[in-house]
C-alpha positions as CSV (number, residue, x, y, z in Angstrom):
1,M,87.6,119.9,30.6
2,R,86.3,117.8,33.4
3,K,86.4,119.0,37.0
4,D,87.3,116.2,39.4
5,K,86.7,116.9,43.1
6,N,89.2,114.2,44.1
7,I,92.2,116.1,42.7
8,L,94.6,117.3,45.5
9,P,95.3,121.0,45.6
10,Q,98.7,122.0,44.3
11,P,101.2,122.5,47.2
12,S,102.9,125.9,47.5
13,E,106.5,126.1,46.6
14,K,107.5,126.0,50.3
15,E,105.2,123.0,51.0
16,A,106.8,121.1,48.0
17,Y,110.3,121.9,49.2
18,L,109.5,120.8,52.8
19,F,107.9,117.6,51.5
20,G,111.1,116.8,49.5
21,Y,113.3,117.6,52.4
22,E,111.3,115.5,54.8
23,L,111.0,112.7,52.3
24,L,114.8,112.4,52.0
25,R,115.6,113.2,55.7
26,D,112.8,111.2,57.5
27,V,112.1,108.4,55.0
28,L,115.0,107.6,52.7
29,L,118.0,108.2,55.0
30,P,116.7,106.1,57.9
31,E,115.9,103.4,55.4
32,L,119.4,103.4,54.0
33,F,121.1,103.8,57.4
34,G,119.0,101.2,59.2
35,K,119.5,100.9,63.0
36,D,122.6,103.1,62.8
37,D,120.6,106.1,61.5
38,H,121.0,108.2,64.7
39,S,124.8,108.0,64.8
40,L,125.2,108.3,61.1
41,L,123.0,111.4,61.0
42,Y,125.1,112.9,63.8
43,W,128.3,112.4,61.9
44,A,126.7,113.6,58.7
45,G,125.8,116.9,60.6
46,R,129.5,117.2,61.7
47,T,130.6,116.7,58.1
48,L,128.2,119.4,56.9
49,A,129.6,121.8,59.5
50,R,133.1,121.2,58.2
51,K,131.9,122.0,54.7
52,Y,130.1,125.2,55.9
53,P,132.3,126.6,58.6
54,L,130.7,129.5,60.4
55,S,132.4,132.0,62.6
56,S,129.7,133.1,65.0
57,N,126.5,132.0,66.8
58,E,124.6,134.5,64.6
59,E,125.8,132.7,61.5
60,I,124.8,129.4,62.9
61,I,121.4,130.7,63.7
62,Q,121.1,132.1,60.1
63,F,122.3,128.7,58.7
64,F,119.6,126.8,60.6
65,A,117.0,129.1,59.1
66,K,118.4,128.9,55.6
67,A,118.7,125.1,55.8
68,N,115.2,124.9,57.1
69,F,116.3,123.1,60.2
70,G,114.3,125.4,62.4
71,E,114.5,128.7,64.4
72,L,117.6,128.4,66.6
73,T,118.1,130.5,69.7
74,L,121.1,130.5,72.1
75,L,119.6,130.1,75.6
76,S,122.8,130.1,77.7
77,A,126.6,129.9,77.4
78,N,129.4,129.5,79.9
79,T,133.0,128.3,79.8
80,K,132.1,124.6,79.2
81,E,128.7,124.4,77.5
82,M,126.1,126.2,75.4
83,T,122.4,125.5,75.3
84,F,120.4,126.1,72.2
85,E,116.6,125.9,71.6
86,M,115.2,125.0,68.2
87,T,111.6,125.7,67.4
88,S,109.6,125.7,64.1
89,E,106.0,125.7,63.1
90,R,106.9,122.3,61.5
91,I,108.5,120.6,64.6
92,G,105.2,119.6,66.2
93,D,104.0,118.1,62.9
94,L,107.4,116.4,62.4
95,L,107.3,114.8,65.8
96,K,103.8,113.4,65.1
97,Q,104.9,112.0,61.7
98,R,108.3,110.6,62.6
99,K,108.9,107.1,63.9
100,H,111.5,108.6,66.3
101,D,112.4,112.0,67.8
102,S,115.8,112.4,66.2
103,F,117.4,115.7,65.5
104,Q,120.9,114.2,65.4
105,L,121.8,115.9,62.1
106,E,121.4,119.3,63.8
107,A,123.1,118.1,67.0
108,G,126.2,117.0,65.0
109,F,126.2,120.2,63.1
110,L,126.2,122.3,66.3
111,A,128.9,120.1,67.9
112,E,131.2,120.5,65.0
113,Q,130.6,124.3,64.6
114,I,131.4,124.9,68.2
115,Q,134.4,122.5,68.2
116,Q,135.9,124.4,65.3
117,R,135.6,127.7,67.2
118,K,136.6,126.4,70.6
119,E,139.3,124.0,69.4
120,K,138.1,121.6,72.1
121,I,136.6,118.2,71.6
122,T,132.8,118.9,71.6
123,E,129.7,116.8,71.9
124,S,126.1,117.7,71.5
125,T,122.9,116.1,72.9
126,E,119.3,116.7,72.1
127,E,116.2,116.7,74.1
128,V,112.7,116.9,72.8
129,K,110.4,119.1,74.9
130,R,106.7,118.6,74.1
131,G,104.2,121.2,75.2
132,K,102.1,124.1,74.0
133,V,105.1,124.8,71.6
134,D,107.2,121.8,70.8
135,K,110.9,122.5,70.8
136,I,114.3,120.7,70.7
137,I,117.0,121.6,73.3
138,F,120.6,121.1,72.3
139,N,123.2,120.9,75.0
140,V,126.7,121.4,73.5
141,Q,129.6,120.6,75.9
142,W,133.3,120.6,75.8
143,D,136.2,120.0,78.2
144,R,138.4,123.0,78.4
145,K,141.5,120.7,78.6
146,D,140.6,118.3,75.8
147,E,142.1,120.1,72.7
148,V,141.4,119.0,69.1
149,K,144.2,117.2,67.5
150,E,145.1,117.7,63.8
151,D,144.0,114.2,62.7
152,S,140.9,113.9,64.9
153,E,138.4,115.8,62.7
154,D,137.8,112.9,60.4
155,T,137.8,110.1,63.0
156,P,134.5,109.4,64.7
157,V,134.7,108.9,68.4
158,S,132.6,106.1,69.9
């Protein structure tokens, strides 16, 4: 058998999984969605949340870890908004590799999870914070008077 110094080392199972995830998420989906990838990823996140309804913030945090989105922490909550922080050892690397700083899938997922629990129309925004530790801040807001209507869950709002 010949030893070739140019052969790449075999990735660990986790590295292979992450590569596949990032390949689909960061290369294929934006290519398919084109210029609408941010809004489509947001609504895809909302759709995922409907398929995986969770009943507590702790379950949402566990889902983020299991789905390999990142480590989610609830920073604050009041009667009209919640602020979450997402960190990961991968986020800094992802931000360097990506053409854009989009975490709309996660933002949509959070918006729908909170909307289902609050039964109020809910929106989520994201903000990338670069620093010693890169993180994503999600601000989830709702209007206490704007209740969800039966038919509104499948209708995207512009």
